[in-house]
PyMOL Python script that loads the backbone (N, CA, C, O; Angstrom):
from pymol import cmd

cmd.read_pdbstr("""\
ATOM      1  N   MET A   1      22.746  35.249 -23.139  1.00  0.00           N
ATOM      2  CA  MET A   1      21.201  35.439 -22.885  1.00  0.00           C
ATOM      3  C   MET A   1      20.584  34.386 -22.312  1.00  0.00           C
ATOM      4  O   MET A   1      19.941  34.467 -21.265  1.00  0.00           O
ATOM      5  N   ALA A   2      20.783  33.174 -23.088  1.00  0.00           N
ATOM      6  CA  ALA A   2      20.287  31.730 -22.569  1.00  0.00           C
ATOM      7  C   ALA A   2      20.699  31.339 -21.252  1.00  0.00           C
ATOM      8  O   ALA A   2      19.869  30.710 -20.596  1.00  0.00           O
ATOM      9  N   ASP A   3      21.885  31.600 -20.701  1.00  0.00           N
ATOM     10  CA  ASP A   3      22.471  31.381 -19.358  1.00  0.00           C
ATOM     11  C   ASP A   3      21.684  31.957 -18.219  1.00  0.00           C
ATOM     12  O   ASP A   3      21.287  31.433 -17.177  1.00  0.00           O
ATOM     13  N   LYS A   4      21.525  33.552 -18.839  1.00  0.00           N
ATOM     14  CA  LYS A   4      20.917  34.203 -17.748  1.00  0.00           C
ATOM     15  C   LYS A   4      19.278  33.535 -17.462  1.00  0.00           C
ATOM     16  O   LYS A   4      18.794  33.314 -16.351  1.00  0.00           O
ATOM     17  N   GLU A   5      18.669  33.318 -18.692  1.00  0.00           N
ATOM     18  CA  GLU A   5      17.442  32.826 -18.470  1.00  0.00           C
ATOM     19  C   GLU A   5      17.332  31.278 -17.653  1.00  0.00           C
ATOM     20  O   GLU A   5      16.448  30.975 -16.852  1.00  0.00           O
ATOM     21  N   VAL A   6      18.275  30.561 -18.013  1.00  0.00           N
ATOM     22  CA  VAL A   6      18.400  29.036 -17.425  1.00  0.00           C
ATOM     23  C   VAL A   6      18.798  29.403 -15.888  1.00  0.00           C
ATOM     24  O   VAL A   6      18.399  28.659 -14.992  1.00  0.00           O
ATOM     25  N   GLN A   7      19.541  30.488 -15.601  1.00  0.00           N
ATOM     26  CA  GLN A   7      19.715  30.541 -14.212  1.00  0.00           C
ATOM     27  C   GLN A   7      18.325  31.225 -13.393  1.00  0.00           C
ATOM     28  O   GLN A   7      17.975  30.958 -12.243  1.00  0.00           O
ATOM     29  N   GLU A   8      17.769  32.024 -14.192  1.00  0.00           N
ATOM     30  CA  GLU A   8      16.498  32.496 -13.595  1.00  0.00           C
ATOM     31  C   GLU A   8      15.465  31.251 -13.397  1.00  0.00           C
ATOM     32  O   GLU A   8      14.713  31.181 -12.425  1.00  0.00           O
ATOM     33  N   ALA A   9      15.509  30.429 -14.275  1.00  0.00           N
ATOM     34  CA  ALA A   9      14.498  29.450 -14.325  1.00  0.00           C
ATOM     35  C   ALA A   9      14.796  28.433 -13.164  1.00  0.00           C
ATOM     36  O   ALA A   9      13.928  27.885 -12.485  1.00  0.00           O
ATOM     37  N   ASN A  10      16.053  28.274 -13.047  1.00  0.00           N
ATOM     38  CA  ASN A  10      16.528  27.265 -11.920  1.00  0.00           C
ATOM     39  C   ASN A  10      16.309  28.063 -10.342  1.00  0.00           C
ATOM     40  O   ASN A  10      16.135  27.447  -9.290  1.00  0.00           O
ATOM     41  N   GLU A  11      16.364  29.480 -10.469  1.00  0.00           N
ATOM     42  CA  GLU A  11      16.323  29.887  -9.031  1.00  0.00           C
ATOM     43  C   GLU A  11      14.792  29.834  -8.760  1.00  0.00           C
ATOM     44  O   GLU A  11      14.446  29.459  -7.639  1.00  0.00           O
ATOM     45  N   ALA A  12      13.805  30.183  -9.704  1.00  0.00           N
ATOM     46  CA  ALA A  12      12.480  29.761  -9.701  1.00  0.00           C
ATOM     47  C   ALA A  12      11.967  28.507  -8.999  1.00  0.00           C
ATOM     48  O   ALA A  12      11.246  28.436  -8.003  1.00  0.00           O
ATOM     49  N   TYR A  13      12.603  27.343  -9.885  1.00  0.00           N
ATOM     50  CA  TYR A  13      12.471  26.260  -9.540  1.00  0.00           C
ATOM     51  C   TYR A  13      12.996  25.962  -8.021  1.00  0.00           C
ATOM     52  O   TYR A  13      12.289  25.344  -7.225  1.00  0.00           O
ATOM     53  N   LEU A  14      14.068  26.366  -7.745  1.00  0.00           N
ATOM     54  CA  LEU A  14      14.491  26.167  -6.396  1.00  0.00           C
ATOM     55  C   LEU A  14      13.499  26.721  -5.185  1.00  0.00           C
ATOM     56  O   LEU A  14      13.266  26.229  -4.081  1.00  0.00           O
ATOM     57  N   ASP A  15      12.955  28.054  -5.874  1.00  0.00           N
ATOM     58  CA  ASP A  15      12.188  28.616  -4.654  1.00  0.00           C
ATOM     59  C   ASP A  15      10.974  27.873  -4.294  1.00  0.00           C
ATOM     60  O   ASP A  15      10.543  27.735  -3.149  1.00  0.00           O
ATOM     61  N   ALA A  16      10.288  27.249  -5.739  1.00  0.00           N
ATOM     62  CA  ALA A  16       9.304  26.483  -5.648  1.00  0.00           C
ATOM     63  C   ALA A  16       9.439  25.257  -4.841  1.00  0.00           C
ATOM     64  O   ALA A  16       8.517  24.944  -4.087  1.00  0.00           O
ATOM     65  N   TYR A  17      10.435  24.578  -4.923  1.00  0.00           N
ATOM     66  CA  TYR A  17      10.757  23.446  -4.265  1.00  0.00           C
ATOM     67  C   TYR A  17      10.679  23.639  -2.663  1.00  0.00           C
ATOM     68  O   TYR A  17      10.047  22.914  -1.896  1.00  0.00           O
ATOM     69  N   ALA A  18      11.445  24.755  -2.322  1.00  0.00           N
ATOM     70  CA  ALA A  18      11.543  25.148  -0.957  1.00  0.00           C
ATOM     71  C   ALA A  18      10.192  25.503  -0.334  1.00  0.00           C
ATOM     72  O   ALA A  18       9.879  25.181   0.812  1.00  0.00           O
ATOM     73  N   ALA A  19       9.501  26.115  -1.085  1.00  0.00           N
ATOM     74  CA  ALA A  19       8.128  26.420  -0.585  1.00  0.00           C
ATOM     75  C   ALA A  19       7.142  25.166  -0.328  1.00  0.00           C
ATOM     76  O   ALA A  19       6.291  25.073   0.557  1.00  0.00           O
ATOM     77  N   ARG A  20       7.451  24.292  -1.256  1.00  0.00           N
ATOM     78  CA  ARG A  20       6.592  23.104  -1.154  1.00  0.00           C
ATOM     79  C   ARG A  20       7.034  22.183   0.023  1.00  0.00           C
ATOM     80  O   ARG A  20       6.323  21.459   0.719  1.00  0.00           O
ATOM     81  N   LYS A  21       8.632  22.422   0.086  1.00  0.00           N
ATOM     82  CA  LYS A  21       8.999  21.515   1.208  1.00  0.00           C
ATOM     83  C   LYS A  21       8.587  22.156   2.660  1.00  0.00           C
ATOM     84  O   LYS A  21       8.344  21.343   3.552  1.00  0.00           O
ATOM     85  N   LYS A  22       8.507  23.312   2.910  1.00  0.00           N
ATOM     86  CA  LYS A  22       7.779  23.894   3.737  1.00  0.00           C
ATOM     87  C   LYS A  22       6.371  23.776   4.048  1.00  0.00           C
ATOM     88  O   LYS A  22       5.973  23.632   5.204  1.00  0.00           O
ATOM     89  N   GLU A  23       5.622  23.834   3.055  1.00  0.00           N
ATOM     90  CA  GLU A  23       4.065  23.310   3.136  1.00  0.00           C
ATOM     91  C   GLU A  23       4.066  22.021   3.536  1.00  0.00           C
ATOM     92  O   GLU A  23       3.221  21.599   4.325  1.00  0.00           O
ATOM     93  N   GLU A  24       4.942  21.333   3.066  1.00  0.00           N
ATOM     94  CA  GLU A  24       4.804  19.510   3.178  1.00  0.00           C
ATOM     95  C   GLU A  24       5.032  19.568   4.894  1.00  0.00           C
ATOM     96  O   GLU A  24       4.307  18.903   5.634  1.00  0.00           O
ATOM     97  N   ALA A  25       6.023  20.361   5.368  1.00  0.00           N
ATOM     98  CA  ALA A  25       6.441  20.105   6.684  1.00  0.00           C
ATOM     99  C   ALA A  25       5.363  20.519   7.475  1.00  0.00           C
ATOM    100  O   ALA A  25       5.039  19.854   8.459  1.00  0.00           O
ATOM    101  N   ALA A  26       4.751  21.574   7.149  1.00  0.00           N
ATOM    102  CA  ALA A  26       3.527  22.092   8.263  1.00  0.00           C
ATOM    103  C   ALA A  26       2.314  21.179   7.884  1.00  0.00           C
ATOM    104  O   ALA A  26       1.493  21.215   8.800  1.00  0.00           O
ATOM    105  N   TYR A  27       1.966  20.480   6.991  1.00  0.00           N
ATOM    106  CA  TYR A  27       1.012  19.603   6.764  1.00  0.00           C
ATOM    107  C   TYR A  27       1.358  18.541   7.580  1.00  0.00           C
ATOM    108  O   TYR A  27       0.560  18.148   8.432  1.00  0.00           O
ATOM    109  N   ASN A  28       2.371  18.060   7.443  1.00  0.00           N
ATOM    110  CA  ASN A  28       2.724  16.883   8.475  1.00  0.00           C
ATOM    111  C   ASN A  28       2.484  17.195   9.525  1.00  0.00           C
ATOM    112  O   ASN A  28       1.493  16.676  10.040  1.00  0.00           O
ATOM    113  N   ASN A  29       3.216  18.101  10.246  1.00  0.00           N
ATOM    114  CA  ASN A  29       3.058  18.493  11.701  1.00  0.00           C
ATOM    115  C   ASN A  29       1.675  18.818  12.119  1.00  0.00           C
ATOM    116  O   ASN A  29       1.374  18.592  13.291  1.00  0.00           O
ATOM    117  N   ALA A  30       0.602  19.426  11.138  1.00  0.00           N
ATOM    118  CA  ALA A  30      -0.649  19.270  11.704  1.00  0.00           C
ATOM    119  C   ALA A  30      -1.132  18.110  11.865  1.00  0.00           C
ATOM    120  O   ALA A  30      -1.648  17.809  12.941  1.00  0.00           O
ATOM    121  N   GLU A  31      -1.066  17.313  10.922  1.00  0.00           N
ATOM    122  CA  GLU A  31      -1.536  16.034  10.740  1.00  0.00           C
ATOM    123  C   GLU A  31      -1.240  15.057  12.088  1.00  0.00           C
ATOM    124  O   GLU A  31      -2.060  14.285  12.584  1.00  0.00           O
ATOM    125  N   ARG A  32       0.195  15.297  12.570  1.00  0.00           N
ATOM    126  CA  ARG A  32       0.552  14.479  13.644  1.00  0.00           C
ATOM    127  C   ARG A  32      -0.223  15.184  14.959  1.00  0.00           C
ATOM    128  O   ARG A  32      -0.748  14.467  15.810  1.00  0.00           O
ATOM    129  N   LEU A  33      -0.247  16.449  15.039  1.00  0.00           N
ATOM    130  CA  LEU A  33      -0.993  17.094  16.210  1.00  0.00           C
ATOM    131  C   LEU A  33      -2.512  16.731  16.313  1.00  0.00           C
ATOM    132  O   LEU A  33      -3.153  16.647  17.361  1.00  0.00           O
ATOM    133  N   GLU A  34      -2.966  16.533  15.065  1.00  0.00           N
ATOM    134  CA  GLU A  34      -4.605  16.015  14.826  1.00  0.00           C
ATOM    135  C   GLU A  34      -4.507  14.594  15.423  1.00  0.00           C
ATOM    136  O   GLU A  34      -5.272  14.283  16.336  1.00  0.00           O
ATOM    137  N   LYS A  35      -3.718  13.837  15.006  1.00  0.00           N
ATOM    138  CA  LYS A  35      -3.714  12.559  15.580  1.00  0.00           C
ATOM    139  C   LYS A  35      -3.493  12.445  16.885  1.00  0.00           C
ATOM    140  O   LYS A  35      -4.080  11.525  17.455  1.00  0.00           O
ATOM    141  N   LEU A  36      -2.633  13.304  17.657  1.00  0.00           N
ATOM    142  CA  LEU A  36      -2.452  13.214  18.948  1.00  0.00           C
ATOM    143  C   LEU A  36      -3.462  13.699  19.922  1.00  0.00           C
ATOM    144  O   LEU A  36      -3.586  13.278  21.072  1.00  0.00           O
ATOM    145  N   ILE A  37      -4.252  14.732  19.285  1.00  0.00           N
ATOM    146  CA  ILE A  37      -5.455  15.468  19.990  1.00  0.00           C
ATOM    147  C   ILE A  37      -6.389  14.249  19.749  1.00  0.00           C
ATOM    148  O   ILE A  37      -6.772  13.811  20.834  1.00  0.00           O
ATOM    149  N   SER A  38      -6.843  13.611  18.779  1.00  0.00           N
ATOM    150  CA  SER A  38      -7.846  12.813  18.771  1.00  0.00           C
ATOM    151  C   SER A  38      -7.461  11.394  19.740  1.00  0.00           C
ATOM    152  O   SER A  38      -8.358  10.810  20.348  1.00  0.00           O
ATOM    153  N   ARG A  39      -6.221  10.996  19.787  1.00  0.00           N
ATOM    154  CA  ARG A  39      -6.039   9.864  20.755  1.00  0.00           C
ATOM    155  C   ARG A  39      -6.153  10.236  22.190  1.00  0.00           C
ATOM    156  O   ARG A  39      -6.534   9.404  23.014  1.00  0.00           O
ATOM    157  N   GLU A  40      -5.824  11.509  22.538  1.00  0.00           N
ATOM    158  CA  GLU A  40      -5.875  12.281  23.926  1.00  0.00           C
ATOM    159  C   GLU A  40      -7.505  12.334  24.125  1.00  0.00           C
ATOM    160  O   GLU A  40      -7.885  11.978  25.241  1.00  0.00           O
ATOM    161  N   LEU A  41      -8.356  12.669  23.336  1.00  0.00           N
ATOM    162  CA  LEU A  41      -9.653  12.888  23.606  1.00  0.00           C
ATOM    163  C   LEU A  41     -10.349  11.512  23.758  1.00  0.00           C
ATOM    164  O   LEU A  41     -11.165  11.390  24.671  1.00  0.00           O
ATOM    165  N   THR A  42     -10.093  10.476  22.944  1.00  0.00           N
ATOM    166  CA  THR A  42     -10.500   9.149  23.260  1.00  0.00           C
ATOM    167  C   THR A  42     -10.055   8.749  24.373  1.00  0.00           C
ATOM    168  O   THR A  42     -10.917   8.349  25.157  1.00  0.00           O
ATOM    169  N   ARG A  43      -8.860   8.716  24.756  1.00  0.00           N
ATOM    170  CA  ARG A  43      -8.554   8.428  26.236  1.00  0.00           C
ATOM    171  C   ARG A  43      -9.160   8.901  27.098  1.00  0.00           C
ATOM    172  O   ARG A  43      -9.670   8.091  27.872  1.00  0.00           O
ATOM    173  N   ARG A  44      -9.368  10.241  27.346  1.00  0.00           N
ATOM    174  CA  ARG A  44     -10.128  10.941  28.163  1.00  0.00           C
ATOM    175  C   ARG A  44     -11.584  10.831  28.209  1.00  0.00           C
ATOM    176  O   ARG A  44     -12.237  11.151  29.203  1.00  0.00           O
ATOM    177  N   THR A  45     -12.024  10.436  27.265  1.00  0.00           N
ATOM    178  CA  THR A  45     -13.646  10.199  27.188  1.00  0.00           C
ATOM    179  C   THR A  45     -13.748   8.648  27.724  1.00  0.00           C
ATOM    180  O   THR A  45     -14.572   8.380  28.598  1.00  0.00           O
ATOM    181  N   GLY A  46     -13.036   7.810  27.271  1.00  0.00           N
ATOM    182  CA  GLY A  46     -12.912   6.270  27.749  1.00  0.00           C
ATOM    183  C   GLY A  46     -12.764   6.207  29.295  1.00  0.00           C
ATOM    184  O   GLY A  46     -13.367   5.390  29.990  1.00  0.00           O
ATOM    185  N   ARG A  47     -11.780   7.282  29.834  1.00  0.00           N
ATOM    186  CA  ARG A  47     -11.535   7.097  31.344  1.00  0.00           C
ATOM    187  C   ARG A  47     -12.671   7.634  31.869  1.00  0.00           C
ATOM    188  O   ARG A  47     -12.992   7.099  32.930  1.00  0.00           O
ATOM    189  N   SER A  48     -13.484   8.618  31.448  1.00  0.00           N
ATOM    190  CA  SER A  48     -14.651   8.967  32.414  1.00  0.00           C
ATOM    191  C   SER A  48     -15.697   8.154  32.633  1.00  0.00           C
ATOM    192  O   SER A  48     -16.393   8.147  33.648  1.00  0.00           O
ATOM    193  N   ASP A  49     -15.856   7.210  31.331  1.00  0.00           N
ATOM    194  CA  ASP A  49     -17.019   6.096  31.640  1.00  0.00           C
ATOM    195  C   ASP A  49     -16.323   4.990  32.316  1.00  0.00           C
ATOM    196  O   ASP A  49     -17.094   4.065  32.568  1.00  0.00           O
ATOM    197  N   ARG A  50     -15.146   4.799  32.678  1.00  0.00           N
ATOM    198  CA  ARG A  50     -14.786   3.851  33.642  1.00  0.00           C
ATOM    199  C   ARG A  50     -14.837   4.464  35.033  1.00  0.00           C
ATOM    200  O   ARG A  50     -15.073   3.707  35.974  1.00  0.00           O
ATOM    201  N   GLU A  51     -14.658   5.646  35.239  1.00  0.00           N
ATOM    202  CA  GLU A  51     -14.719   6.075  36.339  1.00  0.00           C
ATOM    203  C   GLU A  51     -16.048   6.349  36.747  1.00  0.00           C
ATOM    204  O   GLU A  51     -16.229   6.218  37.957  1.00  0.00           O
ATOM    205  N   ASN A  52     -17.291   6.783  35.892  1.00  0.00           N
ATOM    206  CA  ASN A  52     -18.405   6.672  36.320  1.00  0.00           C
ATOM    207  C   ASN A  52     -19.180   5.229  36.763  1.00  0.00           C
ATOM    208  O   ASN A  52     -20.007   5.076  37.661  1.00  0.00           O
ATOM    209  N   ARG A  53     -18.693   4.346  35.935  1.00  0.00           N
ATOM    210  CA  ARG A  53     -18.942   3.006  36.355  1.00  0.00           C
ATOM    211  C   ARG A  53     -18.461   2.478  37.787  1.00  0.00           C
ATOM    212  O   ARG A  53     -19.149   1.725  38.476  1.00  0.00           O
ATOM    213  N   ASN A  54     -17.285   2.926  38.130  1.00  0.00           N
ATOM    214  CA  ASN A  54     -16.796   2.496  39.343  1.00  0.00           C
ATOM    215  C   ASN A  54     -17.275   3.356  40.405  1.00  0.00           C
ATOM    216  O   ASN A  54     -17.236   2.906  41.550  1.00  0.00           O
ATOM    217  N   ASN A  55     -17.726   4.534  40.203  1.00  0.00           N
ATOM    218  CA  ASN A  55     -18.275   5.301  40.991  1.00  0.00           C
ATOM    219  C   ASN A  55     -19.841   4.911  41.544  1.00  0.00           C
ATOM    220  O   ASN A  55     -20.269   4.992  42.695  1.00  0.00           O
ATOM    221  N   ARG A  56     -20.515   4.477  40.356  1.00  0.00           N
ATOM    222  CA  ARG A  56     -21.791   3.652  40.658  1.00  0.00           C
ATOM    223  C   ARG A  56     -21.831   2.752  41.370  1.00  0.00           C
ATOM    224  O   ARG A  56     -22.645   2.742  42.294  1.00  0.00           O
ATOM    225  N   TRP A  57     -20.960   1.718  41.157  1.00  0.00           N
ATOM    226  CA  TRP A  57     -20.862   0.302  42.194  1.00  0.00           C
ATOM    227  C   TRP A  57     -19.781   0.284  43.196  1.00  0.00           C
ATOM    228  O   TRP A  57     -19.406  -0.806  43.627  1.00  0.00           O
ATOM    229  N   SER A  58     -19.314   1.232  43.556  1.00  0.00           N
ATOM    230  CA  SER A  58     -18.407   1.188  44.735  1.00  0.00           C
ATOM    231  C   SER A  58     -19.213   1.799  45.934  1.00  0.00           C
ATOM    232  O   SER A  58     -20.117   2.624  45.803  1.00  0.00           O
ATOM    233  N   ALA A  59     -18.804   1.331  47.003  1.00  0.00           N
ATOM    234  CA  ALA A  59     -19.495   1.849  48.199  1.00  0.00           C
ATOM    235  C   ALA A  59     -19.075   3.164  48.828  1.00  0.00           C
ATOM    236  O   ALA A  59     -19.659   3.586  49.826  1.00  0.00           O
TER     237      ALA A  59
END
""", "prot")
cmd.dss("prot")
cmd.show_as("cartoon", "prot")
cmd.util.cbc("prot")
cmd.orient("prot")
């Protein structure tokens, strides 16, 4: 009887571990994409400022 309980507890542990790893991977991917989008937006908004300055002062 105890062996069956230990096996069930081990399976529950492994299921929880697998779920945590999946959630961690999803979180890390979302965080990576958030940083990518932030950099891209910063780059694009900075570029438009330079383009506006260049257009104002060029003939």
